[in-house]
C-alpha positions in Angstrom: -0.1 -0.1 -0.1 1.5 3.2 -0.8 1.9 5.9 1.7 0.1 8.8 0.7 2.5 11.2 3.1 5.7 10.0 1.5 5.4 13.0 -1.2 7.5 16.2 -0.5 5.6 19.0 1.1 4.5 21.6 -0.9 5.8 25.1 0.1 3.6 27.9 1.4 2.7 30.7 -0.9 4.1 34.2 0.0 0.3 35.2 0.8 -0.1 32.1 3.3 3.3 33.2 5.2 2.1 36.9 5.6 -0.9 35.7 6.8 0.5 33.7 9.4 2.8 36.4 10.4 -0.1 38.9 10.7 -2.0 36.7 13.0 0.7 35.9 15.1 1.7 39.5 15.4 -1.8 40.5 16.1 -2.3 37.9 18.5 0.9 38.9 20.6 -0.3 42.5 20.4 -3.7 41.4 22.0 -1.8 39.7 24.7 0.8 42.4 25.6 -1.7 45.0 25.8 -4.2 42.8 27.8 -1.8 40.8 29.9 0.7 43.6 31.0 -1.9 44.8 33.5 -4.7 42.8 35.2 -7.2 45.4 34.1 -6.0 45.9 30.6 -9.2 45.0 28.9 -10.9 47.5 31.1 -8.7 50.3 30.1 -8.6 49.4 26.6 -12.2 50.4 26.5 -12.7 52.6 29.6 -9.8 55.3 28.5 -11.7 56.2 25.2 -15.0 56.5 26.6 -13.7 58.5 29.5 -11.8 60.8 27.3 -15.1 61.4 24.9 -17.0 61.9 28.1 -14.7 64.4 29.4 -14.8 66.3 26.2 -18.6 66.3 26.0 -18.7 67.9 29.4 -16.1 70.6 28.3 -17.9 71.4 25.3 -21.4 71.5 27.0 -20.2 74.6 28.9 -19.5 76.5 25.8 -23.0 76.0 24.7 -21.6 74.9 21.0 -24.7 73.1 20.5 -26.4 76.2 18.7 -23.8 76.3 15.8 -24.5 72.9 14.7 -27.2 72.8 12.0 -29.7 69.7 11.7 -27.6 67.4 14.2 -28.1 67.2 17.9 -25.0 68.6 19.7 -23.9 65.6 21.7 -24.4 62.8 19.1 -22.6 65.2 16.6 -19.6 65.8 18.8 -19.3 62.0 19.8 -19.1 61.0 16.1 -16.4 63.7 15.5 -14.4 62.5 18.6 -14.5 58.7 17.7 -13.7 59.5 14.1 -10.8 61.6 14.8 -9.4 59.3 17.4 -9.8 56.5 14.6 -7.1 58.3 12.6 -5.1 59.6 15.6 -4.4 56.2 17.3 -3.9 54.7 13.7 -1.0 57.2 13.4 0.4 57.3 16.9 0.5 53.5 17.4 2.0 53.3 14.0 4.9 55.4 15.4 5.8 52.9 18.2 5.1 49.8 16.3 8.8 49.1 14.8 10.5 50.0 17.8 8.3 47.7 20.0 8.8 44.6 17.6 12.4 45.1 16.5 13.5 41.6 18.1 11.3 40.0 15.5 13.1 41.4 12.7 15.5 38.1 13.0 13.0 36.1 11.5 13.0 36.7 7.5 9.2 36.2 7.6 8.8 39.4 9.5 9.0 42.9 7.9 8.9 46.2 9.6 5.6 47.0 7.9 3.9 44.0 9.6 3.6 45.3 13.1 2.2 48.8 11.6 -0.6 46.8 9.7 -1.4 44.6 12.6 -1.5 47.3 15.2 -3.8 49.7 13.2 -6.1 46.7 12.6 -6.3 46.1 16.4 -6.7 49.7 16.9 -9.5 49.9 14.5 -11.5 47.0 15.9 -11.2 48.4 19.3 -12.4 51.9 18.3 -15.3 50.4 16.1 -16.5 48.0 19.4 -15.9 51.4 21.4 -18.5 53.2 18.8 -20.8 50.3 19.1 -20.7 50.9 22.7 -21.9 54.5 22.3 -24.4 53.7 19.9 -26.1 51.2 22.2 -25.6 53.5 25.2 -27.0 56.6 23.4 -30.2 54.6 22.2 -30.8 53.7 25.9 -30.4 57.2 27.0 -32.4 58.6 24.1 -29.8 60.3 22.1 -30.0 60.4 18.2 -27.0 58.1 17.5 -28.6 55.7 15.2 -27.2 56.4 11.9 -29.7 57.6 9.3 -27.7 56.0 6.4 -25.7 53.0 7.8 -24.1 52.5 4.7 -22.8 55.7 4.5 -21.9 56.0 7.9 -19.9 52.6 7.6 -18.1 53.7 4.5 -16.9 56.9 6.1 -15.7 55.0 9.1 -13.8 52.5 7.1 -12.3 55.5 5.2 -11.0 57.4 8.2 -9.6 53.8 9.3 -7.7 53.7 6.1 -6.4 57.1 6.4 -5.1 56.2 10.0 -3.1 53.3 8.1 -1.7 55.7 5.6 -0.5 58.1 8.4 0.8 55.3 10.5 2.8 53.8 7.6 4.4 57.1 6.8 4.9 58.3 10.4 6.3 54.8 11.5 9.3 55.3 9.3 9.7 58.8 9.7 9.7 58.6 13.6 11.7 55.5 13.6 14.5 57.2 11.5 14.3 60.7 13.0 12.9 60.2 16.7 12.1 64.2 16.9 9.4 63.8 14.4 7.5 61.8 16.7 7.8 64.5 19.6 6.4 67.0 16.9 3.4 64.8 15.9 2.4 64.1 19.3 2.4 68.0 19.9 0.4 68.5 17.1 -2.4 66.1 17.9 -4.6 68.7 20.2 -4.1 71.5 17.5 -5.0 69.1 14.9 -8.1 68.2 16.5 -9.4 71.4 16.7 -8.7 72.3 13.2 -10.4 69.3 12.0 -13.8 70.6 13.0 -14.1 67.7 16.1 -15.2 70.2 18.7 -16.0 73.4 17.0 -18.1 73.4 13.4 -16.1 74.8 10.8 -19.0 76.3 9.2 -18.8 79.2 11.2 -15.5 80.1 10.1 -14.9 82.6 7.2 -14.4 81.3 3.8 -10.7 82.5 3.3 -9.7 80.5 6.5 -12.1 77.7 5.6 -10.5 76.8 2.3 -6.9 76.2 3.8 -8.5 74.4 6.7 -9.9 72.1 4.0 -6.5 71.0 2.8 -6.7 68.5 5.7 -8.1 65.3 4.7 -9.9 64.5 8.3 -12.5 67.1 8.1 -13.8 65.6 4.9 -14.1 62.2 6.7 -15.7 63.4 9.7 -18.2 65.3 7.9 -19.3 62.5 5.6 -19.4 60.3 8.7 -21.6 62.9 10.6 -23.8 63.0 7.5 -24.2 59.2 7.7 -25.8 59.7 11.0 -27.8 62.9 10.6 -29.5 63.1 7.2 -30.3 66.7 6.9 -27.1 67.7 8.1 -25.2 70.6 6.4 -21.8 69.3 5.7 -18.9 71.9 5.5 -18.4 73.8 2.2 -16.0 72.0 -0.1 -16.3 68.4 1.5 -15.2 65.9 -1.0 -14.5 62.3 -0.7 -12.5 62.4 -3.9 -10.0 64.5 -2.5 -10.0 62.4 0.8 -9.2 59.2 -1.1 -6.6 60.6 -3.2 -4.9 61.9 -0.3 -5.4 58.5 1.6 -4.1 56.4 -1.3 -1.1 58.8 -1.6 -0.4 58.3 1.9 -0.6 54.5 2.0 1.4 54.3 -1.3 4.1 56.7 0.1 4.5 54.6 3.4 4.9 51.4 1.5 7.5 53.0 -0.5 9.4 54.5 2.5 9.0 50.8 4.1 10.9 49.2 0.7 13.4 52.2 0.5 14.5 52.1 4.4 14.0 48.5 5.1 17.4 47.8 6.1 17.8 50.9 8.1 14.4 50.0 10.0 15.7 46.4 10.8 19.0 47.9 12.0 17.7 50.5 14.5 
């Protein structure tokens, strides 16, 4: 009787190897973030929830709800904060991904781009779960947090997720090669949140200033996300998802090219 296992074992394809690497790094990231502290799971969820709650409390004193057209103030603010947080965390987590996994680069299957992608995926899944918590909690409290156009809202959410990936790919290389870049980016995080129309409606600004602020792609994604939740919402003049995606694809392509160009220096750091 012939031995069916006697033949040579077929080599895995590059895609199978990549999937195995991503899965292993994803599980490593999950374990490191949850097992380093016995309340790791709690803080992963509570931290973004607490941040949004604090920002709602601060902005409520300013009474900015009168400036939002055809949208309730608190749901409008929540969608902006969570959407911006998705982009910001994709960028911030990407900066430390290479240094945090440099010991794994001894394996030839692992490339510097792998931890950036897996961290972005984990952060996006976490932020999506937090968003669902806010939607369910908002409905229980009587807030209008159910999207009027769920497909548009999900498309905008995935778009912001992609922008965070593009920023993470670029900043991971830049911050690893030039550490001062990471410090500058962290300093610009709060001003960027204000300039992106997260807590203050951009519609109230003069046109000459607005046209420069709209060079930033984040407001385009946030406005479409809000439009998905509030059907009659008046988006900021000049909002364009075409511009948003051109910017996002450019960032992703630039980040991948930078990873290819500096792969040896990134592994040697």
